[in-house]
N, C-alpha and C positions, 0 to 999 in steps of 0.2 A: 015375577022372579025373587026368588029367595036368594040374599045374598051369599055367596060363597063363603065358607070355611078356612079361615087359613089357618094351616098346620103348622107354618113354620115359624122358627126361634129364633129370626133375624131380626137385629133391632130396625123398629121402624117398620117392620111386615105387616102391624096391624095398629090401629087408632084407639084412642081410649081417652075419657074425661083427663084432661091433664098431660095426654102422652108428649105435644108441643111444645109443654114449658121446660125451659130450662132453670127451675127452682124445685127443691124437693117441697112435696105438697102432701104429706102422710101425717104431717104432725099441724097443732096451731100455733103459730109464733105468737109470742107475748105482745110484739109491737102489731101495728099494719102490716110489717112486711118482716119475712124470716130474716134473719142476720147469718153472717158465717160461721158465727160462735155455734148457732141452732142448728146450722146446716153439717157441724162435723162432731153434734155432742147430742142429740135428741136420739133417744131410740139406737143407738148404738149396740147397747145389749140387747137380747130380747127378753121378751115379756110377755110372757101368756096372757095378762090382762089387758093387751093391746093388740098385735098382731101375728106372735105363735100360737098356733092352734095347737099342735100335739105335745104340749107341757114345755116344762123347761127343758133345753138342748144338754145341758152340766150341771148335776149335782155332787154330793159328798158322798162318802163311801156309805153314811148313816141315811140317805136320801131327804137329807138337806139340802132343798136347791141352791142355786150359787149366789140369788139375790133372795135373802129371807128375809119377812116382816119381822119373825121371832129374834132379830138381834138389835132390837130398840122397843121401847116402850111408848113411842110415839106412834099414832096411827094417821092414816092418809087416806082419803077417796081418791087421790088422784096424785101419786108420787112423781110424775111427770111435769105436776104444774110449776115447781120451781125451774127458774132460770138464775143463774149467776149475773148479778147486775153489773159485774165487770167485766163480762164475757171472755173470759180468758177460758185458752186450751191451750194447748202445747208449744206450739209455735210463738205466739206472742209473750206468752211465762217465759220460753229461752231468750227471746231478744230481751226482756225486762230485765231478768236476773244478769245477763250477759251485760248490760249496761249498769247495772247496780256495783257489778264486781269491779267495771273499768272506774267508775265513780270514786270506789274504797281505794283502788290501787292506784290512782293520782291523787288521792289525799295525801297516802303514807310518803307516795314518793316524794311529792313536794315538801311535807316536814320534815322528810329525812334532809331534803337538800337544805332546806334553809336551817338543820341544826335545831328544830324548835322542841325535839322530846329532851336536850340538853337544858332548857329553860323551865320546864314544870317546876311546879310547886313541889315542894317532896311530900306535903300531906297528902298531895294527888295524885303521886306515885304510888304511894301507899294504896288512895284508893283502887286505883286502876290494877293493880298486881293482885288484890283482896277481893275486892267487889265486883269489880268489873268482871274480873277472872272466875268469879263464882257464879254470876249471871248468865254465863254461856251453859251452864248446865241445865237449869230447867228449859231453858229454848231448844237444847238438845234434847231431854225426856220428852216435852212436849210436841215435837217433831217428830219421834219414833212412837210416839201413842197415835197421832194422827195419821203414820203410816198402815198401822192397823185399823183404824176406825173408818178409813178411805173402801176399805175391801168389803165392809158389811153394807153399807149404803144402799139404796134401793133402787137408785138410777146412774146413770153415767155422769149427769149434772150434778147430783148432790157428790158423788164419789171424786169426780173433777175438783170442784171445789176444795173439800177436805184435802186431797194430795197437795196441792199448791200450797196450800197454808201447812203442809207438812214441810214442802220443800223452802217456803220462807223460812220458818223457823231451825232448821240445820243449816241452811245459809248463814244466817246471822250468829250463830254458834260458832261455823268455823270461823267466819271474819273476825270475830272477837279473837277466838285463837290465835289466828295468824296476823293479827294487828298486835296482840300482845308480843309475840314472836318477834316481830318487825323494832319494837319499843324496844326490846331484851335486848336487842343488837347495839343499840344508841345509849343505853344509860342500866345504870343496875337494876335489874327488876325479875323479882323469882316468879316463873310462870305456873311454880307447882303452887303455890299459895291459893291460886283459886280454887283447886279442887281440895287444899284441907280447909279453907274456911267453909265451903259448901257442905262439906261432911262435917266439921267439928264445930264451927264459932254460931252459938246459940240465935245470933241475928240471923242467919238464915235456914233455920230448923223450920222455921214454920213453913217455910215455903217449899222446904223439901215435903215436908208432910203431905201439902197440897197437892204436889207432882205426882207425888206417890199414891194419895187416894184417888187422883183421877185416872191413873193406870189400873187400879185396882178397880176399877167399873167396868162393865160389860158390854155395856150400850153406849155404841156410837153417838147418838144425839145426845145424851148425857153429859159426856165427855166435851163435844162442841159444846152446848150449851155452857156450861159449869166452865170453860177454858175463857173463851171469845166473850161471853156478856159476862162473867164476872171476875176471874180470877185477872185478867187482862187489863180491866180498867181500875180494878181496886190494888192491884199488886205490879203485874210486870211495867204498865205504862208509867205508874208513881215513880218507883226506878229510874225507869229511862227518863222522862219528860220531867219528871218532878223534882228529881235528883240530879242525875249528869249532864241534862240540857241545860239546868239552871247553873250548875255550879262550874264548868270546866274552862269557858274564858276567863272569870276572875282568877284562876288558877294557871294561868297562859296556855291553855291547850285549846285549840281549833280543830285538831283533828279527830277525838273522839265523837264531838256532835254530829260530825258527818256521818261515822259510822254509825251512830244509834238513831240519827234520823232514817234511815235507812229501814228501820225495824219500825219505827212508827209508820212509817209510809206504808210498810206492809200491814201492822194492825188496820190502819184505815181502811182497807180495801178486805179484808178478811172479816172485820165488824160488819161492812156492808152485806157481805154474801150471809154471813150469819144473821143477820137481824131478817133480811128478805126471807131467808129459808124459814127462821120460825112464825115469821109472820104470814107463811103460807100455812102451817101447820096451824097456829092458833086462829087465823080464819078460816079452816076449813069446813065447810056446809054441815057436814055431818060428825066431826070428831074434834072440832075446834075447843069445844069446852071442856073436852077432857083432856085436851094435851094443855091447855091452861093449868087445871088442876094438877097435873105431871108436873109442868116447870113450876108451879109453888112448893112442890115437896124437895124440887130439886135446889132451888132458893134457901129455904130451909135447912138443910143439908149442908152447902156451900158456901155462902154468905157468911156465916160466924166463924169458918175455916179460913176464908181468905183473909176478912179482917183480921183475924189475929195475926197471919202471917205479915200483912202491911205493919201493923203495932210493932211486932219484933223487929222490923229495917229501921225505927224510928232513930236508934242512935249513931247509925249511920251519917243523919244530917248533922251531927255534931263535930264530926272528924273533921274535915277542910280548915284549913286554916281563915279563908275569907267564909265568913257568912253570907249566905245572900237572902235564902228565904227559910223558912222554917217547915221543918216535916208538919204541923199541924195545917199551914197554908196549902202544903203538897196535897195531904189527906184531903182537905175539905173540898177543892178541886178534884180530886178523885171521885168522891163521894159526890158530886154534881155532875160529873161525866156518868157515872152508872145511873143515877137517877134519870139520866137523860136519855138512857138505852131504855131502859123500863119502862118510859113513859111510852116511846117511839114505839113498844111492843104492847102497849096498852096492859102491861100486868106489874101489879105493885110486890112489895114485900109481905110476906105473910105476918100476922099478928107475933108477936112477940121476937121476931127477927128486927133488930136495927144494927146502924152503921155504927 
């Protein structure tokens, strides 16, 4: 007898391979088992290369699909291979950001209760208003840049990672603004000095040039590579970890390092996902070598720009009253960090490009 054809659309009316499974099985997990992160992220958007037979559902007025490979020079034989090593998606991201805000708020509350800001060294107060204040502007600029870049990635996994990176940047910029506002209620501190220094102080003009140059790029992968793999270790981390974190305690400041440490933790996670993503691109079985050659051109373009920005920050190290470390030492650590990142990705600086 032939089996009767089941025409009902009722759930469970027909059995098929995996129909009794309580796990998604339409994608290959990175590990032995799928994770919740993968279940809520993989194949969220339709893709004609995988499961969509009729072509892209949504396109722009000129016919360009919502997810277009024309928005980057990077090529991939499988855009869906990348998985965020942090496993971040909306829920755990919101929880983490909320915890950070509570940590910052408690630090400020305790510092105010102990009148800690009143005992800050005067030279350090000037550092906070002029240079910590200036540093929120590149954080905000890069956060807005990543907001646009995340729209252009080829998969939801890629876009989620970049959007979370954007959220981290915008949160830290906001935290700096709120922090300086709180300090200004306790001691004399001009909050407008940060913007003034960002716009006019020669020390910050190299950083401005870098951020504006990144913004002029139209390739989302280029912006991601240049920001997280070049600018962050050579410029942003240099200032945060090599200066603020080193000098604060010796000038009576225990609150600022707590704030800055949140950005350092952000960078560690964002570096992890960026390195993982480009490791996939550079080892692509079809386009890996071509992608590595493209990275060489990006290094040639952006490393000199970031090194110049770093060197223009050097006068800041001479401004605090207590000298803890030198710019040279801090920059040497930044160069070691950068070299480690390149080694991890199995790429090197192009000929003629030096640190």
